[in-house]
N, C-alpha and C positions, 0 to 999 in steps of 0.2 A: 432540593428536589426541583426539577424544571418541568413545567407542564404547558402544553399548548393544545388548543382544540382546533382541529382542522376542518371538519365537516359537521353539519348538524341536520342533514337532510335524509338520513337513513331511516327507513321505516321497517316495521315488522320485527318478528322474533329473530334472535341472533342466529339460531340454527338454520333458518330458511334464507338467510341473507349472506351466507358465506360460500365462496367458491375457492377451491384450491386444487392443485395438482399433486400427484404423488401419494404414496401410502402414508397414512397417519394412524398410529395405534394408540388409542386412548384407554386409560385405566381408571376405573371409578373408585373414589374413596370419599366417603361422606357426600357432600353436595358438590364435589368437584369431579371433573374428568380431566386427567393430566396426560399429556403426551410429551415424551422426552426424546429429543434428537441430539446426538452427540454424546459427550462424556462429562459428567460432574465428578470432580476429583476430591473436593472437600466441602464440608458444610460448616459455616462459622469457624473456619480454620482447622477443623477436625476431620479425620477420616471417619468413614461410616461403613456399616454393613449394607450390602446391596439390597438385602431383603427389606430393610427399613427405609429405603430411599423415598418411596411414595409417601409414607407416613410423615417423614421429615419435611418433605416439600409442602405437604398439606398444612402442617402446623406452622411452618415458616410463612407461608402465604397468608394464613389467617392472622398471624401476629403482626406481620410487617406490611401487608398490602401489595400493591402492584409492583413495587420495587424490591420484592423479597430476594430477587436474584443477586442483589448487591452483596449478599452474605454467602454466595456460592463461588467456588473456584472451578474452572474447567472451560471447555469449549462446547457450548451447549446452545440449544434453542428449545424453550419450554412453552407449550401451548396449554391453556387452561380454559375449560368451560365452567363458569361459576353459575349454578342454578339459582342460588340465593340472590345474587346481584344482577342476574340476567346479563352477564358480560362474557365475552370471549376475548382472551388476552394472549399476546405473544411476547415472550421475554428473551431478550438476547444477552449473550455473555458480553463482557466488557472489552473484548479483544478483536472482534471480527465484524466486518461490514459486508460479508459475502454470503450470509445465510438466507436472506429473505428479500424478495421484491413484493411490493404491494401497491394496490390501487383501490380507491374508494370512491364510489358514486352512488348508485342505488344499492350497492352491495359491497362488501369487503372481498377483494380478490387478492390472493397471495400465492406465491410459489417460490421454491428455491431456484427455479429456472425462469429467466426472462423470456426465453423462447417459448416456454409453455404458457406463461402468463399472458403473452400477447394473443395466444389462441383464445383466451377467455375474455378478452376485452370486448366491450360492446360495439366498438367500431374498429377501423384499421389503425395501425400504429402510426402516430404522427410525430415527427422529429421535434424535440424541444430545443429551440435555437440557443437559448442561454446555456444549457448544459453542453451543447456541441461547442460553443465558443469557449467554455471552461476547459473542456478536454483539449481542444487544439492549442490553446494558449500555453499549456504546461505539460501535456502528455498524460495526464490522468484527470479523473473527475473528482474534484475536491469537495463536492457537496452531495447531499442525499438524493437529489433529483437526477434520474437517469436521462439518457438522450431520448427517451420515449416520453411524450407529454403525459403528465399525470401519474407516472410510475416512479416510485421512490424505493430506496434501499432502507432496511431497518439498520440503524447505526449501532455501534458498540455501546453497551449499557442501557439501551433503550427498551421500554415496554410499550407495545401498541395495544390499546384497550378499545374494544368495539362493543358498543351498547346501544340502547334505544336512542340516545342523544347524539350518536355519531362516533367518530374516531378521535381518540385522545392519545397523545404521546407523552410519556414521562421518561426521565433518565436520571441516573445516579453518577454521571461522569465525574463530577467534581469531588466525589468521595473516593475516587480511585487512587490518587496519590497526591502529594503536595511537595512543596519545595522548602521545607523547614530544615535548611541545611545546618549541620553541626559545625561548630567553630574549628574543631580539630579531631584527630584520631589519636587516641592514647596508645594503642597497640596495633600496629599495622598487620601483624601476623594473625592475631585473633580476628581482626576484621575480615581478612582474606578467608580464614577458616569459615566464618559465618556466611560470606558471600558464596563460597563453593557449596556449602551445605544447602542453602535455600535454592540455589541453581539446580543441584542434583535432585533435591526433593521434588522439584517441579517435574523433571523428566521421569523420575521413578513413579510418581503418582499417575502421570498420563500413561505410561507403559503398562502399569498394573490394571488400570481401567480398560485399556485397549486390548489387553491380553496379547501384546505384541510377540510375534514369533521371530521375525527378521527385521532388523532396524537399519535404516540408512540415513544419510545426511548429505546435504549440499556442502561442498568444501572448496573454498578458494585458496586456503592457506593463510588467510588474513586473520585479524584479531578474533572476530566473532565466530566464524565457522570453525577455527581451530579450537577455540575454547569449548564450543558445543561438542565437538568430536571427543575431546579429552575427557570432559565431564560425563558424557554419555557412556564412554567406555568403562567408567567406574561403577555404573549401575546396571549395565546390560551384560549378561554372562556369555555373549558370543561376539566375535568380531563384527564391527559395523561395516556396511558398504558405503563408501564415500564416492559421490558423483561430482565431477568437475567439468564444467563447460570450458572447452579449450578453443583457442584461436590459433591454429598451427602457423608458425612463421611470423606472427604479428607481435608487436610490443605489448599487446593486451593479454597475451597468453599467460595463464596462471598455473599451468600444469606442473611445473617443476616445484613450486612452493607447496602446492597441495600434495603432490606425490611424496615429498620429504616428510611432511607432517603425518600423512597416512602410514607410511612405512615405519616411522619412528615408534608409532604406537600399535603396530601389528594389526592394522585393519586392511580392508580390501578396497583397492582404488579402481574406479571406473572413469576413464576419460571419455567425454562426449564431445567430439569435434564439432564445431559450429562453422558452417561454410555457406556461401551464397546460395547453394541449392536448398538449404534448409528454409529459405523463404517460402518454399512450396508447402510448408506446414502451417502457413498463416491462417488458412480457412479453419483448420482444426483448432488453432489457438483461439480465434475469436469465438467460435462456437462453444468451446470449453469455458471461456470467460464471460460470455454473454454481453460483453461490453468491449469497446475499442481499448486496447492496452498497448503500452510502449515499453520503455526502459529495458530491463533484462527479461521481459516476459517470454520471448520466443526461446532464448537459450534455456531458461528454467523449464519451459514446457517440454523441450527436448530431453532434459535431464529426467523429468518426471516420467516421460514415456519409456526411457531406458530403465529407470528404477523399478517400474512395476514388474519387471521380469525377476527381480531378486528380493524385494522387500514388501512388507505390508504397511510400514509406518516410516515417516520421514521426519527429520529435524532440519533446522536451518538456523543460521546466525542472525537472521533478519531482525531489525529493531535496535541493534546495538549502536549503529551510527546515530540514530535519533536520540536515544537515551543518554549517550555520552556527549551530546552537544556538538553535532557535526557542523553546525552553523556558527562556531565560535568566532570566525573572522567577521561575520555580520554583526555579532554582538559587540565585538571590539570596535568596529566602525561606529556603531550607534552610541557607544560609550563616549566617543569624542564629539560626534556631531548632533546628538540628541537635543542639546540646548542651543544650537546655533540658529540664527535667523534663516529665513527662506533664501535671502540673497546670498548669504555665506555658503549655504548648502549648494546653491546653483553654481557658484564659482568653483567649488570643489569638484562638482560633477564635470564641468567643462575642462578642468585640469586633468582629471582622470581620463576623459575622452581623448585629449591630446596625447597623453602618455601611451594610451592603448594604441593609437594610430601610429605613433612614432616608433614604438618598440615591438608591437605585435606579440607582446608577452602575455601568456595565458592569464597570469595573475592580474594584469591590468585590465584584461577583458572582464574578469570577475569583479574587480574594484569598480569599474565604470558601471557595470550592471547594478550593483548594490547602491552606489551613490545616486543613480538615476531614480531609484525607488523613493529616495528622500527629497527629490527635487519636485515636490508636489505640495499643494495647499493642505492636503489631508494625507500625509505620508504613511499613516498606519492603516488606512482604509484598505480592506481586501489584501492585506500585506502578504500572507503566505502564498496565495495564488500568484501574485505579481512576482514574488521572489523566485518561485519555481518556473518562471517563464524563460530562464536563462538559456536553455537549449532549444527553445521553441519560439513563440511569437509574443513579443511585448505588445502592449495595447495598440499602438499606432500601426505596427506591422500586421497585427491580427485583423484589423478592419480593412486593411489594404487587400488582403488575399480573398475576402469574401465579397460576394455579390451583394450590393447594398440593398437591393430589392428583397433578397432573402433575409438579411439581418434586420432590416427595417427598424433601425435604432435600438435593437436589443443589446443589452450588456452581458458580459459573461455572468452566469448564474453564481450568486454567492451562497445562497442556501440559508435556511432558517437557523441552522445549527453551526454555522461557521464561527469559530472562536475569534475574538476580537483582540487585537494588539493595542497597546498604548505605551506611552513613554515609561510608565512605572513598571509594567509587567513584561517589558520587551524581552529580557533575557530568558525568563522562564517560559514565556509563550513560544519562543523559538523551538523549545522542546515539546511543550504540551500541544500546540496547534499542529506542529509537524507530525506528531503522533496521531492525533484524532482526525484531522482533515487531510493529512498527507499520507503517512505510512499505512494506516488502516485502509485507505482508499486506493493505494498504489501497490507498493511492493508486497505487503501482506495479502492484499486482495488477489492479485494475479497468481502469486505463488500457491496460495491455498486453493484457488479454483482449479488450477492445472493439476495439482496433486490429487485432489478429490476426483477430478474427471477420470484419472487413470486408476481409481480405486485405492488411493493411498491417503491415510490420515496424516496430517501435518501438525507438528508441535514446534513452537518457537520458544526456546527456554528463557530468553531474555524478556519476552512478553508475558510476564508472570507478576501478579500483584506485589508479592514480597520482594522480588528482584528489582522491579521498577522503583518501588518505594525506597529501597536501600540506596539505589543510585541517586535518586533525586534528593536524598538527604545527606549525601556525602559533602564534606567541605568543598568549596569551589575550587581550591587549589589542587584537589585530588581528582578533578574532572579534566580540565585542560590548563596546563601551567604555562611556563615560558614568559617571554617579554612581549611587549606590544608588537614589535617587529615580527616575532615568531607567529603571533596570532593573525596579524594583518596579511601576512604572506601565506597563510594556510599551511604552516610548517608542521608536518606530521610527527616530528620528533617529540612534540610537547603535548600531544593529545592523549586522552584516556589513561592518565597517570596511574590511577588505582588498578585499572583492568590490566595494564602492562605488568604491574607488580604481581598480579595473580598469575598471569601467563609465565612470568619468569621462574615460577616453581617447576615448570615442565619444559620450557623452551630456552635455548640459548639466545643471547641478545640478537644475533643476526637472523634468527628465525622468527622473531616478533616483528612482523612486517605488515605495513598498511597495504591492503589491496583494495583499490576502488573499482567496483564492478561496473565500469562504464563499457558500453558496447560500441565497437567501431562500425557504426551503421554505414558510414560512407564506404568502407572497404567491402562490406557485405552487399550493398545495393549497387555500387557502380558496375561490377561485372554483369549485372542484369539490365543492360541498357535498353534492350527491346521491351522488357517489362516496364521500366520507367516511362518509356514512351507511351505504352498502353495506359499506364496510370494517369498520365497527364491528360490523355484523351478522355478517359473515364470521368475524371474530375470536371473537365469542361462540360461534358454532357450532363452531369448531375444538376448543374444549374445553381449550386450553392456558392460557387467560387467566381472570382474575377479572372477571366481567362488570361488576360495579359500579365497579371501579377503571378499567377501560377506558372505560366510559360517562362517568365523571367527567373523565378526561383529554380526551376528545373534546369535551365540553361546554365545558370551560375553554379549549381551543384556539380554538373558534369565537368566544369572547367576549374573547379577549386583545387588548389594545391594543398595537400594534407601532410603535416609532419607526423612522423611515425609515433612519437611519444606524447602527442597532444591528446590527453584523455578526455577533457571536458567539452571540447569542441564547440564553444559558444559561437564561434564565427563560421562554423561549417553547417551545412544543411542536412546532414545525415539523419539526425533525430527528427527534423522537420518533415523530411520526405517519408520517413517511416511512419510518422504520426498520421499523415494524409493517407498512406496506404492502409493502415489499420482502420481508419474511419470509413474509407470507401468499401472495404470488405464487410465491415459491420453494417453499413447502410444497405448493402445488397442483401445480406442475410436477414436483417431484422426490420428494415423499412420497406424494401422492395419485395420481401417475401420469397427470396430465391430458394432458401431452405436446401442447400446442397446435400445430396445423399452421400453418405460415407465421408464426412468431413475429416476424419482422422487419417484418411489416406492422403498421400502426397498429391497435390493438385497443382499442376503447372500454372503459375500465375499469368503467364503470357496468354494462355488460353482463357483462364477464368475472367480476366479483365477485358476480353474482347467483347 
């Protein structure tokens, strides 16, 4: 159990010191009042009758205390008024960081909407510089602190307890899964049977609690989305609707892979073309997410908008990359250099930089980025955030683009709950920290927020306690195999060995395909040259940025030559420009108080940024 006390200056009774927005329906049972948001699918691993839910929660809370939710499965937020203890507590599920924003000063203020919470703050919204630096550096916010001073998110597995002595946070994160890997698998077919069973059970439990009528899923045709479609088709009695963001005419287009999988299993395929004009949905995206977001956020948002016409519940394959160890090249590099001296690591970094410049090969760009992370006196400090800067702004570049009067020596926010790397836990932490401080704050966050915004519930079958624990206990050779050369060059033929065996029950070898959902932001942004010019002017006027550095980045972006099949684009500025666009729109809506009416309508960015 982890506990930290944040404030001690709250006065008065709990009920007179709580402000919140939105309807909350409490049910009295004994000395407790309980409000349940979302869906609980199992209690202590068992199904339950709906009429006994409140009694079960009451008993579990009295027996286990403020972390009773560790024995629940589902996507939920539970609020409890305890008359005996004179406390008000909020309990989050272990999978989501998008359920609650909170602020505590003279009272506890909370809301599921950051926009609505700002309206309840005692003063105007003030930007949190460290959190802004955190976001710009890697395209998502890896800590609990939002870009609004004093406002935090309630993290997965956390309980917030408000009483006479203040606010306290507790969490059960480290109980969620472990890395007690087995030495071998005795019978691969039996293991796959079990894997499929627990995967399907998670879907089935959620659909039953949700009373789903029409089910949809995001589909790229890759490992995770294909598996989700196949398994969901076995527990849902109607064809699924599959939604694919397409990039017509570009190397990034996934439509043929997705269409093949969908047709093979007799489901209904919907293609959602993503074009430069779709940038005019950006204001709606930011308002739906309450925070600046990058990555695949806008294409997913468009898929959600399309899906609401056909379904009430959505699935996605998100989380598979993380659980199956997507950073295995980084792990392999660390295996060789973890015990080297600082001087030796520095020489290796210099060599990688030379190879990158000589060849311009994407893999050497990646290698140089990782080796630079270890060319430090404290190589493990703030490691995940620094690792994730590869498409965005490494520390030196980050400080160059900001006005130093604005930054005033502030460092990117790390957060009280950022998981720490060290030499001994490095391999496992690449999964655990990426999940907790990365995936839940990034892909899961914006996918869930956009789906919910359009009235859709979202379930991620991989992000299930039993499935996660099964994967993290598999023998290492069944996660990512191959030779050192395979792993160092990020060769996709050797990854996810067990998962590919499971897919082979349903797909031919050529159909089991890695699809990396990278977005060609340079192709999407460059046709909007006038918008880019307006953005540059807007950033200069905001006063947060160094005008000369911003001008240099924008000029370089417009002149960069892009190869069609370069997916990760470390050397291109597409993600960097989109990150700044997302931040500027967010600042207008949440700091400046623009509050655009009808944000879900298309809003021409050339006009919006004027």
